[in-house]
VOBAGU-827242 format. One line per field, with one value per residue (C-alpha): residue in one letter; x, y, z. Coordinates in Angstrom, 3 decimals, decimal comma. Layout:
BEGIN
res: [a	...]
X: [X	...]
Y: [Y	...]
Z: [Z	...]
# end
This chain:
BEGIN
res: [m	p	p	l	a	l	s	i	g	e	p	a	g	i	g	p	e	i	l	l	r	a	w	l	a	r	k	e	e	a	l	s	p	f	y	v	l	g	d	p	s	l	i	a	a	r	a	r	n	l	g	l	d	v	p	l	v	e	t	s	p	d	k	a	a	a	l	f	a	d	r	l	p	v	v	p	l	n	n	r	l	g	d	t	p	g	l	p	s	g	a	n	a	a	g	v	i	e	a	i	t	r	a	v	e	d	t	l	a	g	r	a	g	g	m	v	t	c	p	i	a	k	k	p	l	y	d	a	g	f	a	f	p	g	h	t	e	y	l	g	h	l	a	a	k	a	t	g	k	q	a	l	p	v	m	m	l	a	g	p	e	l	r	t	v	p	v	t	v	h	i	p	l	s	e	v	p	h	r	l	t	s	e	l	i	e	v	t	g	r	i	v	a	h	d	l	a	f	r	f	a	i	p	e	p	r	i	a	v	a	g	l	n	p	h	a	g	e	g	g	t	m	g	r	q	d	l	e	i	i	t	p	a	i	a	a	l	r	q	d	g	i	d	t	f	g	p	l	p	s	d	t	m	f	h	e	t	a	r	a	g	f	d	a	a	l	c	m	y	h	d	q	a	l	i	p	v	k	t	l	a	f	d	e	t	v	n	v	t	l	g	l	p	f	i	r	t	s	p	d	h	g	t	a	f	d	i	a	g	k	g	i	a	r	a	r	s	l	i	a	a	i	r	l	g	g	r	l	a	a	n	n	r	e	t	q	a]
X: [-5,506	-8,594	-9,491	-8,446	-10,768	-10,060	-12,486	-13,457	-12,179	-13,224	-16,891	-16,057	-12,682	-11,397	-11,340	-14,404	-12,968	-9,691	-11,149	-13,277	-10,565	-8,348	-11,064	-11,246	-7,224	-7,332	-6,647	-3,605	-2,657	-2,998	-4,381	-5,080	-9,383	-9,921	-13,962	-14,712	-16,235	-18,336	-21,823	-22,865	-25,407	-22,793	-20,167	-22,350	-23,607	-19,886	-19,509	-22,740	-21,630	-17,853	-19,406	-17,280	-18,796	-18,319	-21,012	-21,108	-22,350	-23,179	-22,031	-19,815	-16,810	-16,154	-18,048	-16,075	-13,196	-14,970	-17,227	-14,217	-13,106	-16,436	-17,902	-16,327	-17,850	-19,191	-19,637	-22,053	-22,081	-24,331	-24,016	-25,306	-23,084	-23,743	-22,338	-20,920	-17,756	-14,840	-17,613	-16,590	-19,130	-19,175	-22,651	-20,337	-18,080	-19,521	-19,799	-15,833	-14,757	-16,798	-15,798	-11,678	-13,502	-14,842	-12,162	-9,848	-12,070	-12,271	-8,477	-7,427	-10,642	-8,929	-12,328	-9,511	-5,851	-4,974	-6,384	-6,032	-7,319	-8,359	-7,255	-9,667	-9,977	-9,063	-11,307	-14,869	-14,102	-12,682	-15,883	-17,920	-15,613	-13,309	-10,797	-7,218	-4,844	-5,104	-5,568	-2,907	-3,291	-6,323	-5,567	-3,107	-5,922	-7,785	-5,058	-4,416	-8,233	-8,632	-4,917	-4,719	-1,082	0,050	0,886	3,184	2,226	5,383	4,678	7,010	6,770	7,824	8,047	9,747	13,242	13,225	11,653	11,862	10,343	10,307	10,835	9,303	6,096	3,193	4,763	6,197	9,960	11,018	9,468	11,382	15,089	13,269	10,907	13,968	15,176	17,681	14,702	12,443	14,794	15,663	11,681	11,580	14,587	13,670	9,933	11,513	13,672	11,014	8,623	11,381	11,976	8,948	6,473	8,556	10,945	13,903	16,280	18,872	17,500	19,781	18,757	20,360	19,780	19,735	21,337	19,104	21,470	23,285	26,613	25,276	26,142	29,999	30,888	28,924	29,737	26,754	24,665	24,838	21,934	23,969	26,828	24,361	21,154	21,175	24,922	23,867	20,328	22,786	24,699	22,030	20,158	23,705	24,141	20,701	22,153	20,017	22,376	22,174	24,330	25,548	24,310	24,777	24,344	20,724	21,675	23,968	22,181	19,212	20,969	20,978	24,342	23,874	20,244	21,851	23,924	20,773	16,784	14,786	16,073	15,173	14,754	14,538	11,522	8,601	9,933	13,401	11,968	9,065	10,345	13,195	10,610	7,447	10,123	10,888	7,927	4,773	1,999	3,582	4,690	2,568	2,025	2,539	1,785	4,129	3,903	0,791	-0,768	-2,673	-1,492	-2,423	-1,360	-2,656	-2,555	0,407	-1,806	-4,420	-8,538	-7,997	-10,660	-10,057	-10,512	-13,219	-15,609	-14,158	-12,859	-9,122	-7,756	-5,062	-5,489	-1,677	-1,083	-3,751	-2,783	0,735	-1,254	-3,507	-1,003	1,627	-0,846	-1,335	2,590	2,375	-0,430	0,798	4,513	2,844	0,498	4,086	5,930	2,785	2,478]
Y: [-13,881	-11,400	-11,902	-8,829	-5,832	-5,445	-1,975	-2,463	0,321	2,484	0,186	0,570	-0,143	-4,169	-3,785	-6,076	-8,643	-9,026	-9,087	-12,314	-13,780	-13,741	-15,394	-18,256	-18,432	-18,897	-22,120	-22,409	-19,375	-20,256	-16,631	-15,510	-14,924	-11,399	-10,037	-6,890	-4,184	-3,814	-3,546	-7,589	-6,871	-5,298	-8,124	-10,575	-9,118	-8,924	-12,347	-13,238	-11,490	-13,170	-15,913	-16,569	-19,230	-17,356	-17,854	-14,754	-14,372	-11,047	-10,845	-8,870	-8,851	-11,252	-14,064	-13,660	-15,530	-18,883	-18,481	-17,488	-21,114	-21,805	-18,549	-14,565	-12,674	-9,351	-6,880	-4,622	-0,465	1,670	3,616	1,276	1,231	1,363	-1,304	0,725	-1,059	1,374	4,463	6,072	8,019	10,485	8,816	5,958	8,382	8,025	4,352	4,080	6,550	4,474	1,152	3,124	4,586	1,670	-0,981	1,636	1,633	-2,485	-2,783	-0,295	-1,921	-5,393	-6,568	-6,939	-7,959	-5,262	-3,723	-4,279	-1,556	-1,977	1,090	4,095	6,788	10,344	12,000	11,173	11,523	14,786	15,634	14,841	16,827	14,346	16,873	14,860	14,224	10,653	7,637	7,377	10,993	9,810	7,168	9,333	11,102	9,050	7,719	10,810	11,579	7,917	8,118	12,120	11,476	13,138	10,275	10,786	8,021	6,674	4,503	1,886	-0,597	-4,082	-6,998	-10,167	-8,657	-4,985	-2,793	0,594	3,982	7,344	10,115	12,697	11,701	12,811	15,981	17,555	16,691	20,006	20,379	17,861	19,661	22,449	20,021	17,673	17,876	16,323	16,103	14,911	12,057	11,327	11,197	8,756	6,513	6,299	5,136	2,341	0,983	0,982	-0,806	-2,973	-4,345	-4,803	-5,480	-7,098	-8,881	-7,996	-6,820	-4,876	-3,645	-2,138	0,706	1,997	5,630	6,620	10,008	12,833	13,591	11,656	9,820	10,668	14,289	13,847	15,330	18,213	19,174	17,878	19,073	20,100	18,127	15,111	16,408	19,299	17,643	13,681	13,188	14,699	12,785	9,398	11,034	11,417	7,943	6,281	8,185	6,863	3,256	2,669	0,870	3,609	3,966	6,104	8,338	5,630	6,558	5,248	3,747	0,704	0,402	-2,007	-4,858	-8,232	-8,081	-4,848	-5,372	-8,399	-5,064	-3,770	-4,563	-1,439	1,539	5,476	7,282	10,712	10,841	9,005	7,067	6,606	4,528	2,769	1,660	-0,536	-2,182	-2,923	-3,520	-6,544	-7,980	-6,203	-8,532	-9,457	-5,986	-4,369	-1,086	-0,838	1,822	2,325	5,183	4,138	2,276	-0,291	-2,268	-1,173	-3,036	-2,439	-3,567	-1,305	-1,334	1,300	0,826	-0,203	1,249	-0,207	-3,636	-3,296	-6,228	-7,721	-10,846	-10,091	-8,661	-10,127	-10,488	-11,304	-8,373	-8,122	-11,837	-10,714	-7,805	-9,959	-12,090	-9,824	-8,330	-11,295	-11,994	-8,180	-8,440	-11,774	-9,915	-7,064	-9,320	-11,425	-8,018	-6,577	-10,325]
Z: [14,387	13,007	9,777	7,108	5,964	2,327	0,866	-2,383	-4,012	-7,396	-8,082	-11,855	-11,765	-11,713	-7,735	-7,422	-10,017	-8,457	-5,110	-6,462	-7,803	-5,112	-2,723	-5,826	-5,127	-1,536	-1,200	-3,415	-2,461	1,389	2,203	5,285	5,901	4,519	4,609	1,689	3,176	0,095	-2,062	-1,894	-4,876	-6,754	-5,912	-6,597	-10,089	-11,343	-10,304	-12,435	-14,757	-15,314	-14,921	-11,424	-8,976	-5,772	-3,139	-0,825	2,889	4,127	7,818	10,412	11,211	13,805	12,275	8,602	9,308	10,312	6,761	4,701	3,880	1,762	1,068	0,409	3,227	3,297	5,499	3,596	3,703	4,617	1,068	-1,916	-5,410	-8,848	-11,192	-14,319	-14,875	-16,543	-15,868	-13,274	-10,797	-8,051	-6,799	-5,518	-3,827	-0,567	-0,714	-1,680	1,812	3,854	3,017	3,916	6,929	8,014	7,056	9,419	11,929	12,665	12,262	15,254	17,262	16,816	14,240	11,685	11,788	8,839	6,478	2,154	-0,333	-3,604	-6,211	-5,456	-8,471	-7,307	-10,126	-8,940	-4,992	-5,590	-7,404	-4,393	-2,257	-0,725	0,372	0,285	-2,135	-1,993	-0,266	1,910	3,341	4,189	5,881	7,698	8,888	9,998	12,200	13,784	14,175	16,439	18,352	18,814	17,151	13,824	11,713	8,525	5,773	3,915	1,315	0,966	-2,493	-2,043	-4,103	-3,772	-4,770	-3,733	-1,737	-2,200	-0,365	-1,905	0,297	-2,005	-3,653	-5,663	-7,190	-9,947	-10,730	-10,919	-7,166	-5,828	-5,614	-3,254	-1,086	-0,199	2,875	5,717	8,220	5,955	4,866	8,119	9,063	6,377	7,509	11,212	10,139	7,811	10,141	12,732	10,631	9,041	12,468	13,666	10,921	8,402	11,734	10,599	13,492	11,951	8,807	6,151	4,542	1,328	0,382	-3,190	-4,750	-6,045	-9,331	-11,762	-9,999	-6,584	-7,431	-8,599	-5,994	-5,876	-9,747	-10,747	-8,281	-4,474	-3,001	-2,529	-0,321	1,216	2,163	1,676	3,538	6,644	6,871	6,501	9,342	11,828	10,883	11,433	14,520	15,570	15,085	12,009	9,108	6,519	3,443	0,652	-0,977	-3,992	-7,704	-8,723	-11,836	-10,334	-6,754	-8,048	-10,052	-7,839	-6,618	-5,115	-3,756	-1,800	0,827	1,930	3,200	1,344	-0,834	0,546	-2,886	-3,915	-5,952	-7,227	-10,304	-9,010	-5,943	-8,416	-11,978	-10,481	-8,438	-10,856	-13,726	-11,334	-10,349	-11,676	-10,499	-7,341	-5,835	-3,050	-2,008	2,093	3,871	6,713	9,779	10,827	14,033	11,691	8,827	5,553	1,707	-1,676	-5,363	-6,714	-10,028	-10,516	-11,251	-15,211	-16,095	-19,769	-18,615	-16,238	-16,812	-19,309	-17,330	-18,060	-14,848	-13,236	-9,158	-8,685	-7,281	-4,701	-3,499	-2,800	-1,011	0,733	1,545	2,568	4,663	7,127	7,256	8,593	10,738	12,298	13,393	14,453	16,718	18,127	18,263	20,723	22,425]
# end
């Protein structure tokens, strides 16, 4: 299987440190081979400054897997990156975007089995003219550009005990009732069911659907959205043969016994999905993008500028992202075969 392509992310954050630590843990964690799209001199300097014994080798994607056991393969970017831990700069934006773009290109071309992305910071990208709300939207744009087909990226947070998907994502809570539609729930549910079956190798996935209001609306006395928007969407998904049930009160659907009854939870807004999964396993939860024609995983945390370059960042979430990326890529390869 081809190696995973790992984009360096925001160089002023903890991305360079955690990718170094992930490579050091490659044997004990049985990680799939990966290569880094980044600036070799920056990565080497960060390793020296942190006292990490990581030999680097500049290479190409086709040679990375054979080198991975003994050296960290780095595929150099055309744009250099400045090494200023904790101090993000728009001057690095071109390199950050190039790393993401080339990881997508390598994955679609089969040079990589999937992509793993280190965290990015949006403001330096915005300052440099980046026209997308975030990482995921840019991946959707690249997928549509490459395939000629519109892609709807869906964010899943996958932990060892729980998988959750927010139907609405980065919008104010006050806007959720106005942006939530039966169609959006249906489309998201179909993508989740498809990727659980074909990438997570769950033949008949069970999807629990959270209500929007307390007590899932209490029969309409605490809001009508659960009756008028969510319930029809569940009926449509069930008509498609997808094992979907709800709407469920979100305060009682995430305890241990309830979690045993479903493979993923469809939630109505960002925090409803992210709080339970991050509470259960913050360091081992992975951000997975569904609905794309390629595998993409990422740590579930941000750039952590406050601890960048201090040698205290934990690589557990990135390690989990690499491990899951390798598993999904293997499943995807078997499905295609």
